[in-house]
Backbone as JSON Lines, residues from 0, in Angstrom:
{"i":0,"aa":"M","n":[-17.96,-8.76,-2.48],"ca":[-16.93,-8.2,-3.08],"c":[-17.37,-7.34,-4.15]}
{"i":1,"aa":"I","n":[-16.75,-5.97,-4.09],"ca":[-17.18,-5.02,-4.87],"c":[-16.01,-4.72,-6.38]}
{"i":2,"aa":"S","n":[-16.22,-4.54,-7.58],"ca":[-15.11,-4.03,-8.62],"c":[-14.62,-2.81,-8.2]}
{"i":3,"aa":"L","n":[-13.62,-2.45,-8.71],"ca":[-13.03,-1.25,-9.0],"c":[-12.3,-0.93,-10.24]}
{"i":4,"aa":"Q","n":[-12.64,-0.06,-10.82],"ca":[-11.6,0.13,-11.71],"c":[-10.39,1.0,-11.26]}
{"i":5,"aa":"V","n":[-9.23,0.59,-11.33],"ca":[-8.21,0.62,-10.2],"c":[-6.77,0.8,-12.3]}
{"i":6,"aa":"D","n":[-5.78,1.21,-12.0],"ca":[-4.81,1.47,-13.09],"c":[-4.28,0.02,-12.45]}
{"i":7,"aa":"E","n":[-3.85,-0.62,-13.72],"ca":[-2.99,-2.16,-13.56],"c":[-1.89,-2.1,-12.8]}
{"i":8,"aa":"A","n":[-1.17,-0.94,-12.56],"ca":[0.05,-1.23,-11.38],"c":[-0.71,-1.47,-9.91]}
{"i":9,"aa":"Y","n":[-1.45,-0.85,-9.51],"ca":[-1.95,-0.45,-8.36],"c":[-2.81,-1.97,-8.1]}
{"i":10,"aa":"A","n":[-3.72,-3.0,-9.03],"ca":[-4.31,-4.13,-9.1],"c":[-2.8,-4.72,-8.53]}
{"i":11,"aa":"F","n":[-1.68,-4.43,-9.5],"ca":[-0.4,-6.1,-9.09],"c":[-0.02,-5.29,-7.7]}
{"i":12,"aa":"D","n":[0.02,-3.95,-6.68],"ca":[0.61,-3.62,-5.63],"c":[-0.37,-4.67,-5.08]}
{"i":13,"aa":"Y","n":[-1.58,-4.7,-4.79],"ca":[-2.47,-5.52,-4.13],"c":[-1.97,-6.93,-4.14]}
{"i":14,"aa":"L","n":[-1.83,-6.99,-5.27],"ca":[-1.57,-8.37,-4.98],"c":[0.09,-8.47,-4.37]}
{"i":15,"aa":"A","n":[0.67,-7.55,-4.43],"ca":[2.28,-7.82,-3.87],"c":[1.78,-7.72,-2.19]}
{"i":16,"aa":"I","n":[0.82,-6.91,-1.79],"ca":[0.47,-6.84,-0.21],"c":[0.1,-8.48,0.0]}
{"i":17,"aa":"L","n":[-0.66,-8.89,-0.94],"ca":[-1.08,-10.54,-0.44],"c":[-0.1,-11.13,-1.02]}
{"i":18,"aa":"H","n":[0.79,-11.18,-1.48],"ca":[2.46,-12.32,-1.49],"c":[2.93,-11.97,-0.25]}
{"i":19,"aa":"T","n":[2.9,-10.7,-0.28],"ca":[3.86,-10.42,1.82],"c":[3.07,-11.24,2.65]}
{"i":20,"aa":"K","n":[1.83,-10.85,2.87],"ca":[1.06,-11.78,3.95],"c":[1.12,-12.97,3.74]}
{"i":21,"aa":"I","n":[1.5,-13.75,2.33],"ca":[1.51,-14.92,2.39],"c":[3.2,-15.06,2.73]}
{"i":22,"aa":"L","n":[4.2,-14.38,2.77],"ca":[5.31,-14.68,2.96],"c":[5.7,-14.54,4.88]}
{"i":23,"aa":"K","n":[5.11,-13.24,5.31],"ca":[5.3,-12.91,6.31],"c":[4.24,-13.94,7.36]}
{"i":24,"aa":"L","n":[3.3,-14.02,6.76],"ca":[2.34,-14.87,7.74],"c":[1.86,-16.33,7.84]}
{"i":25,"aa":"N","n":[2.36,-16.63,6.48],"ca":[1.86,-17.51,6.38],"c":[0.37,-18.15,6.24]}
{"i":26,"aa":"S","n":[-0.35,-17.22,5.77],"ca":[-1.72,-16.87,5.28],"c":[-1.95,-17.73,4.51]}
{"i":27,"aa":"A","n":[-2.96,-18.82,5.05],"ca":[-3.68,-20.0,3.92],"c":[-4.82,-18.62,3.2]}
{"i":28,"aa":"K","n":[-5.27,-17.95,3.81],"ca":[-6.51,-16.83,3.74],"c":[-5.61,-16.27,2.26]}
{"i":29,"aa":"S","n":[-4.62,-15.39,2.3],"ca":[-4.05,-14.43,1.75],"c":[-3.58,-15.31,0.82]}
{"i":30,"aa":"S","n":[-3.22,-16.62,0.66],"ca":[-2.75,-17.19,-0.26],"c":[-4.2,-17.74,-1.09]}
{"i":31,"aa":"E","n":[-5.38,-17.84,-0.81],"ca":[-6.68,-17.98,-1.69],"c":[-7.06,-16.98,-2.44]}
{"i":32,"aa":"L","n":[-6.83,-15.67,-1.43],"ca":[-7.25,-14.28,-1.8],"c":[-5.97,-13.97,-3.04]}
{"i":33,"aa":"F","n":[-5.02,-14.09,-3.18],"ca":[-3.83,-13.8,-4.0],"c":[-4.29,-14.63,-5.35]}
{"i":34,"aa":"N","n":[-4.84,-15.66,-5.23],"ca":[-4.77,-16.93,-6.75],"c":[-6.51,-16.1,-7.02]}
{"i":35,"aa":"Q","n":[-7.37,-15.81,-6.61],"ca":[-8.42,-15.16,-7.06],"c":[-7.95,-13.84,-7.74]}
{"i":36,"aa":"V","n":[-7.44,-13.09,-7.0],"ca":[-6.74,-11.95,-7.52],"c":[-6.16,-11.97,-8.68]}
{"i":37,"aa":"Y","n":[-5.06,-12.78,-8.74],"ca":[-4.2,-13.48,-9.92],"c":[-5.0,-13.41,-11.31]}
{"i":38,"aa":"N","n":[-5.94,-14.72,-10.88],"ca":[-7.02,-14.85,-11.92],"c":[-7.41,-14.26,-12.59]}
{"i":39,"aa":"S","n":[-8.44,-12.65,-11.98],"ca":[-9.11,-11.25,-12.04],"c":[-8.11,-11.01,-13.23]}
{"i":40,"aa":"I","n":[-7.05,-10.66,-12.73],"ca":[-6.26,-9.61,-12.83],"c":[-5.8,-10.66,-14.58]}
{"i":41,"aa":"E","n":[-5.52,-11.76,-14.74],"ca":[-5.29,-12.47,-15.83],"c":[-6.34,-12.45,-17.3]}
{"i":42,"aa":"K","n":[-7.51,-12.89,-16.19],"ca":[-8.56,-12.46,-17.4],"c":[-8.79,-11.28,-17.82]}
{"i":43,"aa":"Q","n":[-8.65,-10.13,-17.72],"ca":[-8.39,-8.81,-18.07],"c":[-7.9,-8.41,-18.75]}
{"i":44,"aa":"I","n":[-5.88,-8.89,-18.76],"ca":[-5.45,-7.89,-18.8],"c":[-4.14,-9.2,-19.86]}
{"i":45,"aa":"G","n":[-4.34,-10.47,-19.69],"ca":[-3.97,-11.36,-20.75],"c":[-3.1,-12.31,-19.59]}
{"i":46,"aa":"A","n":[-2.9,-13.84,-20.27],"ca":[-1.85,-14.69,-19.23],"c":[-0.78,-14.39,-19.57]}
{"i":47,"aa":"E","n":[-0.13,-13.99,-20.9],"ca":[1.24,-14.19,-20.81],"c":[1.76,-12.52,-20.12]}
{"i":48,"aa":"T","n":[0.8,-11.52,-20.19],"ca":[1.3,-10.13,-19.79],"c":[1.17,-10.62,-18.33]}
{"i":49,"aa":"A","n":[0.4,-11.18,-17.61],"ca":[0.45,-11.48,-16.01],"c":[1.57,-11.72,-15.56]}
{"i":50,"aa":"K","n":[1.98,-13.1,-16.26],"ca":[2.87,-13.91,-16.21],"c":[4.19,-13.7,-16.13]}
{"i":51,"aa":"D","n":[4.42,-12.0,-17.45],"ca":[5.62,-11.19,-17.66],"c":[6.03,-10.22,-16.21]}
{"i":52,"aa":"I","n":[4.46,-9.76,-15.94],"ca":[4.69,-9.09,-14.62],"c":[5.59,-9.74,-13.77]}
{"i":53,"aa":"I","n":[4.36,-10.66,-13.18],"ca":[4.8,-11.48,-11.75],"c":[6.15,-11.73,-11.89]}
{"i":54,"aa":"N","n":[6.72,-12.25,-13.26],"ca":[8.06,-12.76,-13.01],"c":[8.96,-11.55,-13.13]}
{"i":55,"aa":"S","n":[8.77,-10.55,-13.43],"ca":[9.72,-9.38,-13.77],"c":[10.25,-8.95,-12.57]}
{"i":56,"aa":"N","n":[11.32,-8.33,-12.79],"ca":[12.22,-7.58,-11.74],"c":[11.59,-6.26,-10.99]}
{"i":57,"aa":"E","n":[10.49,-5.71,-12.14],"ca":[9.66,-4.71,-11.37],"c":[8.98,-4.83,-10.49]}
{"i":58,"aa":"Y","n":[8.51,-6.17,-10.66],"ca":[7.04,-6.76,-9.58],"c":[8.02,-6.85,-8.36]}
{"i":59,"aa":"K","n":[9.18,-8.27,-8.0],"ca":[10.11,-7.93,-7.34],"c":[10.23,-6.92,-6.74]}
{"i":60,"aa":"N","n":[10.77,-5.77,-7.31],"ca":[10.81,-4.18,-6.63],"c":[9.5,-4.22,-5.8]}
{"i":61,"aa":"L","n":[8.66,-4.3,-6.34],"ca":[7.39,-3.63,-5.98],"c":[7.17,-4.62,-4.6]}
{"i":62,"aa":"L","n":[7.39,-5.9,-5.09],"ca":[7.16,-6.95,-3.79],"c":[8.07,-6.8,-2.8]}
{"i":63,"aa":"K","n":[9.54,-6.15,-3.16],"ca":[10.45,-5.83,-1.5],"c":[10.0,-4.8,-1.2]}
{"i":64,"aa":"A","n":[9.46,-3.51,-1.67],"ca":[8.98,-2.61,-1.19],"c":[8.04,-2.75,0.12]}
{"i":65,"aa":"N","n":[7.02,-3.52,-0.45],"ca":[5.81,-3.87,0.43],"c":[6.1,-4.69,1.57]}
{"i":66,"aa":"I","n":[7.26,-5.91,1.36],"ca":[7.89,-6.38,2.48],"c":[8.46,-5.27,3.41]}
{"i":67,"aa":"D","n":[8.89,-4.06,2.91],"ca":[9.27,-3.77,4.0],"c":[8.95,-2.57,4.41]}
{"i":68,"aa":"V","n":[7.74,-2.12,3.68],"ca":[6.4,-1.58,4.56],"c":[6.17,-2.12,5.72]}
{"i":69,"aa":"F","n":[5.72,-3.64,5.67],"ca":[5.15,-4.45,6.17],"c":[5.87,-4.47,7.3]}
{"i":70,"aa":"D","n":[7.36,-4.83,7.1],"ca":[8.2,-4.68,8.71],"c":[8.49,-3.65,9.17]}
{"i":71,"aa":"A","n":[8.15,-2.11,8.75],"ca":[8.1,-0.75,9.17],"c":[6.75,-1.33,10.41]}
{"i":72,"aa":"V","n":[5.64,-1.29,9.6],"ca":[4.44,-1.27,10.56],"c":[4.65,-2.53,11.78]}
{"i":73,"aa":"E","n":[4.83,-3.58,11.41],"ca":[5.17,-4.31,12.08],"c":[6.07,-4.18,13.29]}
{"i":74,"aa":"K","n":[6.8,-3.71,13.22],"ca":[8.12,-3.13,14.21],"c":[7.42,-1.89,14.94]}
{"i":75,"aa":"A","n":[6.5,-0.88,14.58],"ca":[5.37,-0.08,15.21],"c":[4.67,-0.66,16.04]}
{"i":76,"aa":"R","n":[4.08,-1.46,15.66],"ca":[2.95,-1.93,16.46],"c":[3.49,-3.03,17.39]}
{"i":77,"aa":"K","n":[4.86,-3.04,17.53],"ca":[5.69,-3.75,18.88],"c":[6.11,-2.6,19.61]}
{"i":78,"aa":"E","n":[5.4,-1.25,19.18],"ca":[5.85,-0.27,20.09],"c":[7.54,0.0,19.88]}
{"i":79,"aa":"E","n":[8.22,-0.53,18.84],"ca":[9.38,-0.09,18.71],"c":[9.54,1.29,17.97]}
{"i":80,"aa":"P","n":[10.31,2.15,18.37],"ca":[10.07,3.21,17.57],"c":[10.95,3.59,16.07]}
{"i":81,"aa":"I","n":[9.72,4.32,15.29],"ca":[9.95,3.9,13.55],"c":[9.63,5.34,13.25]}
{"i":82,"aa":"D","n":[11.19,6.24,12.81],"ca":[10.78,7.46,12.42],"c":[9.66,7.62,11.16]}
{"i":83,"aa":"G","n":[9.09,8.64,11.15],"ca":[8.13,8.92,10.25],"c":[8.84,9.42,8.89]}
{"i":84,"aa":"R","n":[10.03,9.96,8.75],"ca":[10.87,10.06,7.39],"c":[10.95,8.65,6.8]}
{"i":85,"aa":"I","n":[11.32,7.33,7.8],"ca":[11.81,6.29,7.5],"c":[10.14,5.91,7.08]}
{"i":86,"aa":"M","n":[9.43,5.64,7.26],"ca":[7.93,5.01,6.87],"c":[7.36,6.04,5.2]}
{"i":87,"aa":"D","n":[7.59,7.12,5.7],"ca":[6.85,7.92,4.57],"c":[8.53,7.45,3.28]}
{"i":88,"aa":"N","n":[9.42,7.31,3.44],"ca":[10.42,7.11,2.2],"c":[10.08,5.24,1.91]}
{"i":89,"aa":"L","n":[9.82,4.81,2.66],"ca":[9.41,3.32,2.2],"c":[8.45,3.48,1.08]}
{"i":90,"aa":"N","n":[7.0,4.13,1.82],"ca":[6.1,4.23,0.95],"c":[6.29,4.88,-0.1]}
{"i":91,"aa":"Q","n":[7.32,6.07,-0.37],"ca":[7.48,6.26,-1.38],"c":[8.0,5.54,-2.55]}
{"i":92,"aa":"K","n":[8.96,4.69,-1.78],"ca":[9.55,3.49,-2.69],"c":[8.39,2.45,-3.21]}
{"i":93,"aa":"R","n":[7.68,2.12,-2.76],"ca":[6.52,1.54,-3.31],"c":[5.5,2.15,-4.02]}
{"i":94,"aa":"F","n":[5.66,3.46,-3.99],"ca":[4.77,3.94,-4.98],"c":[5.51,3.97,-6.26]}
{"i":95,"aa":"E","n":[7.39,4.39,-5.98],"ca":[8.15,4.49,-7.64],"c":[7.85,3.15,-8.35]}
{"i":96,"aa":"A","n":[7.81,2.0,-7.23],"ca":[7.94,0.57,-7.87],"c":[6.6,0.69,-8.66]}
{"i":97,"aa":"K","n":[5.1,1.14,-8.44],"ca":[3.99,1.15,-9.05],"c":[4.2,2.01,-10.19]}
{"i":98,"aa":"K","n":[4.61,3.19,-10.18],"ca":[4.92,3.87,-11.49],"c":[5.86,3.18,-12.76]}
{"i":99,"aa":"V","n":[6.48,2.52,-12.24],"ca":[7.7,1.98,-12.94],"c":[6.68,0.44,-13.54]}
{"i":100,"aa":"I","n":[6.23,-0.48,-12.36],"ca":[5.3,-1.17,-13.43],"c":[4.0,-0.59,-14.45]}
{"i":101,"aa":"Q","n":[3.42,0.45,-14.1],"ca":[2.93,0.93,-15.08],"c":[3.2,1.8,-16.14]}
{"i":102,"aa":"A","n":[4.42,1.93,-16.22],"ca":[5.06,3.11,-17.14],"c":[5.45,2.0,-18.6]}
{"i":103,"aa":"K","n":[5.87,0.82,-17.8],"ca":[6.69,-0.34,-18.38],"c":[5.94,-1.21,-19.21]}
{"i":104,"aa":"F","n":[4.79,-1.74,-18.71],"ca":[4.0,-2.91,-18.91],"c":[2.6,-2.16,-19.6]}
{"i":105,"aa":"F","n":[2.6,-0.97,-18.98],"ca":[1.11,-0.46,-19.7],"c":[1.03,0.73,-20.56]}
{"i":106,"aa":"S","n":[2.36,1.04,-20.62],"ca":[2.61,2.75,-21.47],"c":[1.83,3.95,-21.17]}
{"i":107,"aa":"S","n":[1.53,3.81,-19.87],"ca":[0.62,5.01,-19.04],"c":[1.12,5.9,-17.7]}
{"i":108,"aa":"D","n":[0.9,6.56,-17.06],"ca":[0.95,7.19,-16.34],"c":[0.31,6.3,-14.93]}
{"i":109,"aa":"L","n":[0.58,6.61,-13.26],"ca":[-0.65,6.02,-12.99],"c":[-1.85,7.35,-12.58]}
{"i":110,"aa":"Q","n":[-2.64,6.93,-12.4],"ca":[-4.09,8.19,-11.96],"c":[-3.82,8.46,-10.24]}
{"i":111,"aa":"E","n":[-3.02,7.73,-9.36],"ca":[-2.46,8.04,-8.41],"c":[-1.41,8.95,-8.23]}
{"i":112,"aa":"I","n":[-1.99,10.5,-7.3],"ca":[-0.83,11.23,-7.18],"c":[-0.48,11.43,-5.44]}
{"i":113,"aa":"K","n":[0.55,11.3,-5.26],"ca":[0.96,11.72,-4.25],"c":[1.49,12.8,-3.93]}
{"i":114,"aa":"S","n":[1.26,13.47,-2.46],"ca":[1.38,15.05,-2.67],"c":[3.29,14.91,-1.93]}
């Protein structure tokens, strides 16, 4: 494994992706990885802050955005038509949810840029 320096909200987005896989795939591997990543985040930002974020409406919104993206990708995987604009809108909602977490809990802007 490698470590990367990323925005805190980016790390929580990764956590939300793993959370989505736990919910959608009932994946033990994702559950194990979720716990490892959460513990790593917790060590870096503190247990209280990590707990506040994971229990926040902002995290719930990020998780919902990831579930919606997951569902759209699954639909496309089954060769059901999915409009590109819909997929772009779903990804934009995910990006906006990350921005809210970054601003609220870390008082900074995301380094990530969207076109």
